All heavy atoms as an XYZ file, in Angstrom:
869
protein
N       0.841     -1.181      0.000
C       0.000      0.000      0.000
C       0.886      1.243      0.000
O       1.887      1.312      0.695
C      -0.918     -0.014      1.220
C      -1.821      1.179      1.300
S      -2.924      1.015      2.733
C      -4.250      2.001      2.150
N       0.545      2.225     -0.783
C       1.345      3.434     -0.863
C       1.059      4.342      0.324
O       0.045      4.238      0.994
C       1.047      4.171     -2.171
O      -0.292      4.599     -2.188
N       2.001      5.243      0.560
C       1.860      6.189      1.653
C       0.742      7.187      1.332
O       0.641      7.687      0.225
C       3.192      6.921      1.836
C       3.213      7.878      2.979
C       4.568      8.535      3.082
C       4.531      9.590      4.159
N       5.794     10.311      4.244
N      -0.105      7.462      2.325
C      -1.182      8.427      2.156
C      -0.621      9.835      2.216
O       0.303     10.110      2.970
C      -2.223      8.258      3.261
C      -2.922      6.916      3.361
C      -3.844      6.899      4.566
C      -3.715      6.646      2.107
N      -1.200     10.728      1.423
C      -0.804     12.130      1.470
C      -2.064     12.973      1.593
O      -2.945     12.918      0.740
C      -0.025     12.517      0.226
C       0.429     13.962      0.299
C       1.300     14.365     -0.844
C       1.720     15.795     -0.576
N       2.058     16.516     -1.732
N      -2.121     13.748      2.661
C      -3.302     14.569      2.909
C      -3.225     15.865      2.106
O      -2.155     16.444      1.928
C      -3.420     14.890      4.398
C      -4.729     15.549      4.754
C      -4.900     15.714      6.253
O      -3.940     15.945      6.966
N      -6.124     15.577      6.708
N      -4.380     16.314      1.620
C      -4.451     17.587      0.922
C      -4.243     18.728      1.907
O      -4.612     18.625      3.079
C      -5.823     17.773      0.266
C      -5.996     17.229     -1.147
C      -5.906     15.730     -1.180
C      -7.300     17.708     -1.731
N      -3.677     19.802      1.404
C      -3.552     21.015      2.222
C      -4.926     21.680      2.297
O      -5.841     21.346      1.534
C      -2.546     21.971      1.591
O      -3.073     22.496      0.378
N      -5.064     22.653      3.172
C      -6.314     23.391      3.280
C      -6.677     24.082      1.978
O      -7.837     24.095      1.566
N      -5.674     24.649      1.303
C      -5.926     25.326      0.030
C      -6.395     24.342     -1.031
O      -7.380     24.587     -1.737
C      -4.671     26.060     -0.454
C      -4.786     26.773     -1.787
C      -5.864     27.857     -1.722
C      -3.448     27.380     -2.181
N      -5.700     23.194     -1.141
C      -6.110     22.189     -2.121
C      -7.512     21.661     -1.818
O      -8.328     21.483     -2.719
C      -5.113     21.033     -2.154
C      -3.775     21.430     -2.764
O      -3.730     22.438     -3.502
O      -2.787     20.731     -2.494
N      -7.793     21.417     -0.550
C      -9.114     20.915     -0.166
C     -10.202     21.937     -0.487
O     -11.314     21.565     -0.853
C      -9.133     20.575      1.319
N      -9.869     23.223     -0.403
C     -10.882     24.249     -0.696
C     -11.366     24.158     -2.139
O     -12.539     24.406     -2.418
C     -10.350     25.654     -0.387
O      -9.349     26.036     -1.302
N     -10.481     23.785     -3.062
C     -10.905     23.612     -4.452
C     -11.913     22.464     -4.572
O     -12.866     22.541     -5.333
C      -9.709     23.367     -5.370
C      -8.904     24.596     -5.637
C      -7.705     24.810     -4.991
C      -9.368     25.556     -6.526
C      -6.964     25.949     -5.233
C      -8.641     26.705     -6.772
C      -7.435     26.905     -6.117
N     -11.705     21.402     -3.799
C     -12.643     20.278     -3.799
C     -13.988     20.719     -3.229
O     -15.048     20.422     -3.775
C     -12.091     19.092     -2.972
C     -10.732     18.633     -3.501
C     -13.091     17.949     -2.917
C     -10.710     18.206     -4.936
N     -13.950     21.462     -2.134
C     -15.184     21.903     -1.478
C     -15.954     22.912     -2.326
O     -17.181     23.004     -2.223
C     -14.882     22.507     -0.105
C     -14.181     21.555      0.841
C     -13.227     22.012      1.727
C     -14.465     20.191      0.847
C     -12.585     21.147      2.595
C     -13.829     19.325      1.704
C     -12.881     19.806      2.577
O     -12.238     18.942      3.427
N     -15.255     23.690     -3.154
C     -15.909     24.696     -4.002
C     -16.485     24.100     -5.286
O     -17.253     24.753     -5.981
C     -14.926     25.814     -4.356
C     -14.496     26.705     -3.192
C     -13.354     27.621     -3.622
C     -15.668     27.514     -2.677
N     -16.109     22.876     -5.606
C     -16.574     22.213     -6.823
C     -18.074     21.920     -6.741
O     -18.551     21.412     -5.729
C     -15.825     20.895     -6.991
C     -15.404     20.633     -8.410
O     -15.475     21.537     -9.241
O     -15.002     19.486     -8.675
N     -18.809     22.257     -7.792
C     -20.239     21.946     -7.859
C     -20.545     21.346     -9.227
O     -19.698     21.325    -10.117
C     -21.108     23.211     -7.671
O     -20.941     24.063     -8.810
C     -20.750     23.961     -6.403
N     -21.776     20.885     -9.417
C     -22.192     20.350    -10.712
C     -22.173     21.426    -11.790
O     -22.040     21.128    -12.970
C     -23.594     19.752    -10.619
C     -23.616     18.478     -9.793
O     -22.540     17.868     -9.610
O     -24.708     18.100     -9.329
N     -22.333     22.669    -11.404
C     -22.406     23.763    -12.374
C     -21.094     24.519    -12.544
O     -20.939     25.277    -13.496
C     -23.503     24.751    -11.978
C     -24.870     24.142    -12.083
C     -25.921     25.126    -11.633
N     -27.217     24.641    -12.034
C     -27.999     25.275    -12.881
N     -27.643     26.414    -13.400
N     -29.158     24.754    -13.202
N     -20.183     24.375    -11.606
C     -18.912     25.100    -11.670
C     -17.788     24.206    -11.155
O     -17.689     23.956     -9.964
C     -18.991     26.382    -10.853
N     -16.978     23.735    -12.071
C     -15.876     22.849    -11.714
C     -14.602     23.658    -11.498
O     -14.301     24.581    -12.247
C     -15.647     21.826    -12.818
O     -14.507     21.052    -12.528
N     -13.848     23.295    -10.471
C     -12.563     23.942    -10.234
C     -11.430     23.131    -10.873
O     -10.286     23.513    -10.787
C     -12.294     24.091     -8.724
O     -12.322     22.799     -8.119
C     -13.308     24.998     -8.073
N     -11.780     22.021    -11.510
C     -10.789     21.183    -12.171
C     -10.425     21.748    -13.533
O     -10.977     22.746    -13.997
N      -9.492     21.104    -14.169
C      -9.041     21.555    -15.484
C      -9.316     20.517    -16.547
O      -9.514     19.343    -16.270
N      -9.331     20.980    -17.770
C      -9.526     20.108    -18.917
C      -8.479     20.466    -19.960
O      -8.190     21.637    -20.169
C     -10.930     20.307    -19.520
O     -11.897     19.978    -18.524
C     -11.131     19.447    -20.742
N      -7.912     19.463    -20.590
C      -6.963     19.699    -21.678
C      -7.578     19.181    -22.964
O      -8.233     18.142    -22.971
C      -5.654     18.980    -21.410
C      -4.871     19.593    -20.289
S      -3.280     18.791    -20.080
C      -3.750     17.473    -18.979
N      -7.374     19.923    -24.017
C      -7.851     19.514    -25.336
C      -6.645     19.464    -26.266
O      -5.889     20.430    -26.363
C      -8.893     20.499    -25.893
C     -10.124     20.528    -24.987
C      -9.257     20.134    -27.331
C     -11.147     21.564    -25.378
N      -6.466     18.338    -26.910
C      -5.399     18.185    -27.889
C      -6.042     17.962    -29.251
O      -6.979     17.186    -29.373
C      -4.511     16.979    -27.561
C      -3.668     17.194    -26.333
C      -4.116     16.786    -25.082
C      -2.426     17.808    -26.420
C      -3.353     16.978    -23.949
C      -1.651     18.004    -25.295
C      -2.116     17.594    -24.060
O      -1.349     17.786    -22.949
N      -5.508     18.635    -30.257
C      -5.987     18.464    -31.627
C      -4.880     17.763    -32.400
O      -3.746     18.253    -32.440
C      -6.328     19.830    -32.271
C      -6.744     19.645    -33.711
C      -7.409     20.547    -31.466
N      -5.207     16.627    -32.973
C      -4.237     15.853    -33.743
C      -4.568     15.979    -35.223
O      -5.630     15.564    -35.662
C      -4.258     14.375    -33.323
C      -3.747     14.178    -31.917
C      -4.614     14.143    -30.841
C      -2.388     14.043    -31.678
C      -4.145     13.972    -29.547
C      -1.908     13.870    -30.387
C      -2.795     13.843    -29.327
O      -2.328     13.674    -28.063
N      -3.644     16.540    -35.958
C      -3.801     16.713    -37.400
C      -3.146     15.516    -38.092
O      -1.921     15.401    -38.136
C      -3.142     18.023    -37.843
C      -3.312     18.316    -39.313
O      -3.825     17.452    -40.065
O      -2.927     19.423    -39.721
N      -3.974     14.615    -38.606
C      -3.462     13.386    -39.231
C      -2.564     13.668    -40.425
O      -1.709     12.857    -40.763
C      -4.633     12.488    -39.647
C      -5.463     11.957    -38.499
C      -4.760     10.886    -37.686
O      -3.844     10.227    -38.141
N      -5.193     10.721    -36.457
N      -2.738     14.837    -41.067
C      -1.929     15.138    -42.253
C      -0.472     15.413    -41.901
O       0.379     15.452    -42.787
C      -2.516     16.338    -43.007
O      -2.360     17.527    -42.257
N      -0.137     15.596    -40.634
C       1.245     15.885    -40.241
C       2.038     14.639    -39.870
O       3.218     14.736    -39.541
C       1.275     16.868    -39.051
O       0.656     16.236    -37.926
C       0.549     18.156    -39.377
N       1.421     13.470    -39.922
C       2.117     12.232    -39.553
C       3.067     11.838    -40.683
O       2.661     11.756    -41.850
C       1.105     11.106    -39.268
C       0.271     11.503    -38.058
C       1.811      9.783    -39.039
C      -0.833     10.557    -37.743
N       4.354     11.626    -40.345
C       5.330     11.248    -41.366
C       4.912      9.994    -42.139
O       4.389      9.052    -41.550
C       6.613     10.989    -40.566
C       6.422     11.740    -39.288
C       4.942     11.718    -39.025
N       5.123     10.010    -43.423
C       4.821      8.858    -44.267
C       3.349      8.681    -44.571
O       2.952      7.666    -45.121
N       2.525      9.642    -44.182
C       1.104      9.566    -44.485
C       0.344      8.543    -43.661
O      -0.752      8.138    -44.029
N       0.924      8.129    -42.535
C       0.246      7.146    -41.686
C      -0.893      7.765    -40.898
O      -1.236      8.934    -41.075
N      -1.483      6.960    -40.027
C      -2.575      7.424    -39.182
C      -2.234      7.150    -37.723
O      -1.702      6.092    -37.386
C      -3.889      6.712    -39.520
C      -4.452      7.082    -40.849
N      -4.459      8.365    -41.329
C      -5.035      6.335    -41.813
C      -5.031      8.384    -42.513
N      -5.373      7.155    -42.846
N      -2.547      8.112    -36.872
C      -2.376      7.949    -35.444
C      -3.702      7.456    -34.881
O      -4.726      8.117    -35.011
C      -1.985      9.288    -34.800
C      -1.746      9.277    -33.300
C      -0.604      8.332    -32.941
C      -1.445     10.686    -32.819
N      -3.689      6.303    -34.279
C      -4.898      5.701    -33.733
C      -5.089      6.113    -32.277
O      -4.120      6.332    -31.548
C      -4.829      4.172    -33.813
C      -4.607      3.645    -35.211
C      -5.890      3.750    -36.004
N      -5.685      3.201    -37.331
C      -6.138      3.759    -38.422
N      -6.822      4.875    -38.364
N      -5.930      3.214    -39.593
N      -6.339      6.194    -31.848
C      -6.647      6.602    -30.479
C      -6.014      5.657    -29.464
O      -5.503      6.083    -28.432
C      -8.161      6.688    -30.285
C      -8.560      7.139    -28.910
C      -8.205      8.386    -28.431
C      -9.291      6.305    -28.086
C      -8.560      8.804    -27.163
C      -9.665      6.714    -26.818
C      -9.293      7.961    -26.358
N      -6.002      4.372    -29.742
C      -5.389      3.406    -28.822
C      -3.893      3.675    -28.641
O      -3.345      3.448    -27.567
C      -5.635      1.980    -29.288
C      -7.079      1.539    -29.089
C      -7.207      0.042    -29.168
C      -8.632     -0.373    -29.004
N      -9.021     -0.612    -27.646
N      -3.235      4.184    -29.676
C      -1.820      4.542    -29.566
C      -1.643      5.749    -28.639
O      -0.689      5.803    -27.857
C      -1.240      4.863    -30.940
C      -1.186      3.680    -31.881
C      -0.757      4.100    -33.270
O       0.426      4.466    -33.438
O      -1.613      4.086    -34.185
N      -2.553      6.696    -28.727
C      -2.506      7.875    -27.858
C      -2.716      7.438    -26.414
O      -1.981      7.857    -25.516
C      -3.552      8.920    -28.292
C      -3.214      9.454    -29.679
C      -3.651     10.047    -27.269
C      -4.308     10.301    -30.305
N      -3.714      6.585    -26.180
C      -3.966      6.071    -24.829
C      -2.729      5.362    -24.272
O      -2.348      5.583    -23.120
C      -5.141      5.102    -24.821
C      -6.537      5.683    -24.901
C      -7.568      4.559    -24.951
C      -6.813      6.605    -23.743
N      -2.124      4.530    -25.084
C      -0.948      3.771    -24.653
C       0.187      4.723    -24.276
O       0.855      4.539    -23.259
C      -0.513      2.812    -25.765
C       0.623      1.909    -25.393
C       0.931      0.956    -26.534
C       2.150      0.117    -26.216
N       2.496     -0.784    -27.303
N       0.400      5.756    -25.072
C       1.464      6.724    -24.797
C       1.192      7.483    -23.492
O       2.071      7.610    -22.635
C       1.601      7.715    -25.955
C       2.556      8.817    -25.667
N       3.916      8.627    -25.628
C       2.345     10.118    -25.378
C       4.507      9.771    -25.330
N       3.572     10.695    -25.171
N      -0.033      7.972    -23.321
C      -0.370      8.728    -22.108
C      -0.244      7.838    -20.877
O       0.332      8.235    -19.867
C      -1.778      9.342    -22.213
C      -1.801     10.407    -23.309
C      -2.212      9.931    -20.873
C      -3.184     10.928    -23.637
N      -0.758      6.618    -20.969
C      -0.671      5.706    -19.824
C       0.778      5.395    -19.468
O       1.127      5.292    -18.290
C      -1.449      4.419    -20.078
C      -1.521      3.559    -18.844
C      -2.566      2.467    -18.936
O      -2.855      2.009    -20.054
O      -3.094      2.094    -17.888
N       1.642      5.285    -20.464
C       3.056      5.012    -20.179
C       3.704      6.165    -19.424
O       4.671      5.971    -18.691
C       3.823      4.745    -21.481
O       4.046      5.949    -22.185
N       3.156      7.361    -19.559
C       3.711      8.536    -18.890
C       3.173      8.712    -17.468
O       3.704      9.517    -16.714
C       3.412      9.796    -19.709
C       3.887      9.760    -21.163
C       5.396      9.681    -21.284
N       6.034     10.799    -20.660
C       6.593     11.815    -21.289
N       6.606     11.851    -22.590
N       7.156     12.791    -20.615
N       2.107      8.010    -17.100
C       1.534      8.186    -15.759
C       2.477      7.683    -14.667
O       2.315      8.055    -13.504
C       0.169      7.490    -15.614
O       0.326      6.090    -15.808
C      -0.850      8.062    -16.587
N       3.449      6.885    -15.022
C       4.405      6.390    -14.029
C       5.366      7.486    -13.561
O       6.012      7.333    -12.521
C       5.200      5.227    -14.617
N       5.441      8.599    -14.268
C       6.367      9.672    -13.886
C       5.932     10.400    -12.627
O       6.749     11.035    -11.979
C       6.535     10.699    -15.021
O       5.263     11.294    -15.299
C       7.089     10.052    -16.277
N       4.663     10.323    -12.286
C       4.167     10.960    -11.074
C       3.019     10.131    -10.513
O       2.033      9.895    -11.209
C       3.682     12.380    -11.378
O       3.190     12.991    -10.211
N       3.116      9.718     -9.265
C       2.068      8.865     -8.679
C       0.689      9.523     -8.661
O      -0.315      8.831     -8.687
C       2.551      8.622     -7.251
C       3.968      9.040     -7.201
C       4.207      9.959     -8.343
N       0.625     10.841     -8.635
C      -0.651     11.539     -8.527
C      -1.600     11.172     -9.674
O      -2.813     11.193     -9.520
C      -0.448     13.070     -8.444
C      -1.710     13.788     -7.981
C      -0.017     13.644     -9.766
C      -1.907     13.794     -6.525
N      -1.043     10.810    -10.830
C      -1.876     10.490    -11.981
C      -2.679      9.207    -11.806
O      -3.618      8.958    -12.541
C      -1.035     10.401    -13.259
C      -0.497     11.727    -13.694
C       0.861     11.938    -13.802
C      -1.353     12.778    -13.995
C       1.358     13.160    -14.193
C      -0.869     14.004    -14.389
C       0.495     14.200    -14.484
N      -2.289      8.376    -10.853
C      -2.989      7.112    -10.623
C      -3.642      7.084     -9.240
O      -3.888      6.030     -8.682
C      -2.031      5.936    -10.765
C      -1.540      5.760    -12.174
C      -0.607      4.554    -12.243
N      -0.492      4.112    -13.606
C      -1.303      3.243    -14.194
N      -2.285      2.706    -13.546
N      -1.129      2.891    -15.440
N      -3.902      8.263     -8.703
C      -4.502      8.338     -7.382
C      -5.905      8.926     -7.451
O      -6.292      9.522     -8.450
C      -3.634      9.190     -6.447
C      -2.302      8.537     -6.147
C      -1.433      9.398     -5.272
O      -1.617     10.603     -5.150
N      -0.456      8.769     -4.633
N      -6.649      8.735     -6.369
C      -7.984      9.313     -6.247
C      -8.125      9.872     -4.838
O      -7.311      9.586     -3.954
C      -9.056      8.270     -6.521
C      -9.075      7.121     -5.520
C     -10.135      6.111     -5.870
C     -10.132      4.967     -4.855
N     -11.158      3.983     -5.165
N      -9.152     10.677     -4.653
C      -9.385     11.269     -3.337
C     -10.160     10.322     -2.439
O     -11.098      9.664     -2.882
C     -10.161     12.576     -3.463
C      -9.387     13.760     -3.986
C     -10.312     14.948     -4.171
C      -8.236     14.113     -3.068
N      -9.764     10.282     -1.206
C     -10.478      9.510     -0.183
C     -10.930     10.497      0.884
O     -10.118     11.159      1.519
C      -9.544      8.453      0.420
C     -10.148      7.643      1.521
C     -11.091      6.618      0.968
C     -11.543      5.689      2.083
N     -12.567      4.789      1.663
N     -12.246     10.622      1.024
C     -12.808     11.541      2.017
C     -12.725     10.923      3.413
O     -12.857      9.709      3.575
C     -14.269     11.856      1.678
C     -14.467     12.528      0.335
C     -14.008     13.978      0.319
O     -13.714     14.590      1.329
N     -13.943     14.535     -0.879
N     -12.514     11.749      4.399
C     -12.503     11.314      5.793
C     -13.960     11.216      6.260
O     -14.777     12.075      5.918
C     -11.713     12.331      6.654
C     -11.781     11.982      8.131
C     -10.269     12.405      6.176
N     -14.315     10.167      7.020
C     -15.707     10.035      7.474
C     -16.219     11.303      8.164
O     -15.506     11.930      8.936
C     -15.647      8.862      8.461
C     -14.468      8.067      8.004
C     -13.483      9.063      7.487
N     -17.427     11.664      7.827
C     -18.113     12.843      8.356
C     -17.361     14.144      8.074
O     -17.546     15.143      8.753
C     -18.395     12.689      9.856
C     -19.284     11.502     10.157
S     -19.852     11.386     11.858
C     -18.338     11.217     12.758
N     -16.445     14.117      7.101
C     -15.650     15.292      6.718
C     -14.978     15.961      7.912
O     -14.927     17.185      8.007
C     -16.528     16.290      5.965
O     -16.992     15.715      4.773
N     -14.444     15.157      8.817
C     -13.790     15.692     10.005
C     -12.387     16.224      9.738
O     -11.797     16.872     10.595
C     -13.730     14.626     11.105
C     -15.084     14.203     11.684
C     -14.909     13.055     12.664
C     -15.771     15.390     12.349
N     -11.853     15.934      8.557
C     -10.515     16.393      8.201
C     -10.442     16.510      6.680
O     -11.363     16.116      5.963
C      -9.478     15.394      8.718
C      -8.106     16.023      8.931
O      -7.914     17.196      8.552
O      -7.220     15.335      9.479
N      -9.341     17.050      6.189
C      -9.157     17.175      4.742
C      -9.001     15.785      4.109
O      -8.520     14.852      4.754
C      -7.922     18.011      4.424
C      -7.975     19.415      4.963
C      -6.868     19.985      5.563
C      -9.130     20.189      4.860
C      -6.905     21.289      6.048
C      -9.172     21.487      5.345
C      -8.063     22.029      5.944
O      -8.104     23.306      6.420
N      -9.390     15.651      2.833
C      -9.242     14.352      2.148
C      -7.772     13.954      1.966
O      -6.874     14.770      2.134
C      -9.898     14.613      0.780
C     -10.632     15.890      0.899
C      -9.997     16.668      1.994
N      -7.597     12.699      1.580
C      -6.261     12.144      1.312
C      -6.195     11.650     -0.131
O      -7.200     11.227     -0.697
C      -5.982     10.950      2.237
C      -5.684     11.333      3.653
C      -6.700     11.633      4.540
C      -4.370     11.387      4.097
C      -6.414     11.982      5.848
C      -4.080     11.729      5.412
C      -5.109     12.034      6.277
O      -4.822     12.380      7.566
N      -4.974     11.665     -0.688
C      -4.736     10.996     -1.963
C      -4.410      9.541     -1.651
O      -3.574      9.262     -0.795
C      -3.533     11.613     -2.693
C      -3.805     12.930     -3.319
C      -3.262     14.130     -2.959
C      -4.667     13.209     -4.427
N      -3.745     15.124     -3.765
C      -4.603     14.585     -4.675
C      -5.499     12.417     -5.217
C      -5.337     15.193     -5.691
C      -6.221     13.031     -6.229
C      -6.130     14.395     -6.459
N      -5.072      8.614     -2.344
C      -4.795      7.183     -2.197
C      -4.645      6.571     -3.587
O      -5.189      7.086     -4.559
C      -5.908      6.439     -1.420
C      -6.014      6.968      0.011
C      -7.238      6.539     -2.124
N      -3.913      5.482     -3.659
C      -3.729      4.797     -4.938
C      -5.060      4.224     -5.419
O      -5.798      3.616     -4.649
C      -2.703      3.679     -4.783
C      -2.360      3.013     -6.085
C      -1.255      1.989     -5.935
O      -0.506      2.049     -4.947
O      -1.164      1.125     -6.818
N      -5.364      4.438     -6.681
C      -6.588      3.904     -7.281
C      -6.281      2.520     -7.846
O      -5.673      2.400     -8.910
C      -7.090      4.844     -8.382
C      -8.417      4.414     -8.974
O      -8.908      3.322     -8.621
O      -8.961      5.161     -9.800
N      -6.687      1.503     -7.122
C      -6.419      0.124     -7.539
C      -7.129     -0.229     -8.844
O      -6.732     -1.162     -9.533
C      -6.854     -0.848     -6.436
C      -6.146     -0.634     -5.113
C      -4.670     -1.009     -5.157
O      -4.283     -1.832     -6.002
O      -3.917     -0.466     -4.331
N      -8.176      0.492     -9.196
C      -8.952      0.212    -10.411
C      -8.741      1.267    -11.493
O      -9.618      1.473    -12.329
C     -10.440      0.113    -10.057
C     -10.714     -0.998     -9.073
O     -10.266     -2.114     -9.258
N     -11.412     -0.682     -7.999
N      -7.579      1.915    -11.479
C      -7.307      2.973    -12.450
C      -7.401      2.438    -13.877
O      -6.842      1.389    -14.201
C      -5.911      3.555    -12.223
C      -5.529      4.579    -13.237
C      -5.969      5.884    -13.110
C      -4.747      4.245    -14.333
C      -5.631      6.839    -14.059
C      -4.408      5.186    -15.275
C      -4.847      6.484    -15.136
N      -8.139      3.178    -14.711
C      -8.238      2.861    -16.144
C      -8.098      4.165    -16.909
O      -8.875      5.090    -16.723
C      -9.591      2.224    -16.471
C      -9.740      0.821    -15.873
C     -11.010      0.125    -16.331
N     -10.923     -0.141    -17.756
C     -11.871      0.216    -18.641
N     -12.966      0.820    -18.255
N     -11.728     -0.056    -19.910
N      -7.113      4.240    -17.772
C      -6.867      5.460    -18.541
C      -8.086      5.826    -19.385
O      -8.367      6.999    -19.621
C      -5.585      5.313    -19.416
C      -5.142      6.660    -19.992
C      -5.799      4.318    -20.535
C      -4.586      7.613    -18.981
N      -8.867      4.828    -19.795
C     -10.051      5.065    -20.622
C     -11.127      5.882    -19.899
O     -12.016      6.426    -20.537
C     -10.662      3.738    -21.100
C      -9.781      2.937    -22.025
C      -8.799      2.032    -21.283
O      -8.752      2.052    -20.024
O      -8.053      1.315    -21.956
N     -11.039      5.961    -18.571
C     -11.987      6.763    -17.805
C     -11.578      8.230    -17.724
O     -12.296      9.046    -17.155
C     -12.135      6.219    -16.385
C     -12.772      4.856    -16.358
O     -13.462      4.457    -17.297
N     -12.543      4.118    -15.296
N     -10.411      8.565    -18.268
C      -9.880      9.919    -18.156
C      -9.572     10.582    -19.489
O      -9.479     11.803    -19.555
C      -8.607      9.900    -17.305
C      -8.835      9.367    -15.926
N      -9.270     10.159    -14.895
C      -8.738      8.110    -15.420
C      -9.409      9.420    -13.811
N      -9.095      8.171    -14.105
N      -9.364      9.786    -20.515
C      -9.006     10.317    -21.840
C     -10.077      9.877    -22.826
O     -10.385      8.693    -22.927
C      -7.618      9.803    -22.293
C      -7.256     10.368    -23.652
C      -6.557     10.159    -21.254
N     -10.628     10.844    -23.539
C     -11.743     10.559    -24.439
C     -11.449     11.053    -25.843
O     -10.737     12.036    -26.035
C     -13.026     11.252    -23.936
C     -13.356     10.896    -22.524
C     -12.994     11.721    -21.480
C     -14.013      9.709    -22.230
C     -13.290     11.396    -20.177
C     -14.306      9.373    -20.922
C     -13.940     10.219    -19.895
N     -12.025     10.382    -26.816
C     -11.908     10.780    -28.217
C     -13.206     11.441    -28.646
O     -14.288     10.868    -28.484
C     -11.651      9.552    -29.082
C     -11.613      9.870    -30.542
N     -12.687      9.664    -31.371
C     -10.643     10.403    -31.312
C     -12.369     10.040    -32.597
N     -11.137     10.503    -32.580
N     -13.096     12.654    -29.153
C     -14.250     13.378    -29.662
C     -13.865     13.910    -31.037
O     -12.796     14.492    -31.207
C     -14.639     14.557    -28.736
C     -15.817     15.320    -29.305
C     -14.942     14.062    -27.338
N     -14.712     13.701    -32.002
C     -14.432     14.176    -33.359
C     -15.537     15.131    -33.803
O     -16.687     14.998    -33.384
C     -14.346     12.998    -34.329
N     -15.164     16.070    -34.645
C     -16.155     16.968    -35.222
C     -17.012     16.195    -36.211
O     -16.492     15.390    -36.988
C     -15.468     18.115    -35.972
C     -14.726     19.129    -35.118
C     -13.960     20.088    -36.023
C     -15.692     19.888    -34.242
N     -18.318     16.412    -36.210
C     -19.146     15.761    -37.220
C     -18.841     16.345    -38.601
O     -18.421     17.495    -38.718
C     -20.574     16.088    -36.780
C     -20.462     17.257    -35.882
C     -19.092     17.242    -35.287
N     -18.992     15.551    -39.614
C     -18.750     16.026    -40.985
C     -19.702     17.161    -41.307
O     -20.836     17.144    -40.856
C     -18.919     14.871    -41.973
C     -17.884     13.798    -41.748
C     -17.732     12.927    -42.964
C     -16.755     11.824    -42.733
N     -15.386     12.163    -42.675
N     -19.313     18.179    -41.970
C     -18.030     18.390    -42.640
C     -17.046     19.173    -41.776
O     -16.231     19.930    -42.294
C     -18.435     19.196    -43.859
C     -19.528     20.083    -43.341
C     -20.264     19.233    -42.316
N     -17.100     19.038    -40.463
C     -16.245     19.802    -39.560
C     -14.768     19.703    -39.904
O     -14.289     18.683    -40.371
N     -14.067     20.791    -39.687
C     -12.616     20.818    -39.892
C     -11.996     21.826    -38.940
O     -12.660     22.365    -38.070
C     -12.282     21.130    -41.360
C     -12.768     22.497    -41.801
O     -12.939     23.396    -40.956
O     -12.987     22.682    -42.998
N     -10.725     22.092    -39.109
C     -10.004     22.961    -38.186
C     -10.337     24.436    -38.345
O      -9.808     25.262    -37.610
C      -8.497     22.759    -38.355
O      -8.117     23.107    -39.669
N     -11.204     24.791    -39.278
C     -11.546     26.182    -39.470
C     -12.682     26.632    -38.551
O     -13.181     27.741    -38.683
C     -11.946     26.449    -40.933
O     -13.140     25.739    -41.239
N     -13.042     25.789    -37.589
C     -14.114     26.127    -36.649
C     -13.687     27.339    -35.828
O     -12.574     27.415    -35.340
C     -14.408     24.938    -35.706
C     -15.370     25.340    -34.619
C     -14.922     23.765    -36.493
N     -14.563     28.311    -35.689
C     -14.255     29.472    -34.843
C     -14.980     29.288    -33.525
O     -16.153     28.910    -33.486
C     -14.663     30.763    -35.521
O     -16.047     30.774    -35.758
N     -14.292     29.523    -32.424
C     -14.846     29.339    -31.096
C     -15.592     30.591    -30.673
O     -15.149     31.701    -30.902
C     -13.730     29.036    -30.106
C     -13.015     27.786    -30.477
C     -11.854     27.693    -31.167
C     -13.428     26.447    -30.224
N     -11.518     26.373    -31.349
C     -12.461     25.604    -30.773
C     -14.538     25.896    -29.584
C     -12.566     24.226    -30.703
C     -14.635     24.531    -29.504
C     -13.656     23.698    -30.052
N     -16.741     30.433    -30.031
C     -17.480     31.612    -29.553
C     -16.691     32.316    -28.453
O     -16.016     31.674    -27.671
C     -18.784     31.030    -29.012
C     -18.525     29.600    -28.785
C     -17.399     29.193    -29.709
N     -16.764     33.620    -28.442
C     -16.079     34.391    -27.408
C     -17.072     34.804    -26.339
O     -18.190     35.168    -26.654
C     -15.402     35.610    -28.003
C     -14.323     35.202    -28.972
C     -13.656     36.422    -29.545
N     -12.681     35.985    -30.518
C     -11.417     36.333    -30.484
N     -11.002     37.156    -29.574
N     -10.590     35.886    -31.389
N     -16.627     34.756    -25.109
C     -17.506     35.120    -23.993
C     -17.637     36.628    -23.873
O     -16.852     37.389    -24.283
C     -16.959     34.545    -22.701
């Protein structure tokens, strides 16, 4: 079993401020342009998953989850996720046809 690490008060505050309508977490979006692959090959989603999963060993935090203290008497802890699956964290989304990279994003 790995050593438990408790969240700081500041880190825990981000968890406590999280709601269904306002997330304090982050999201990354990567755009893969198949036309840039050498030799005209194709990059498959399973290859991307395999690459990302191979990098999760560089920091234990990537394979951990939060464990709440009963009755919220203290800040949560990071614990190893025995059931970690990269497929639960990385998703493939494609633009419907005729979508392409010329999409303009709405400005707030």
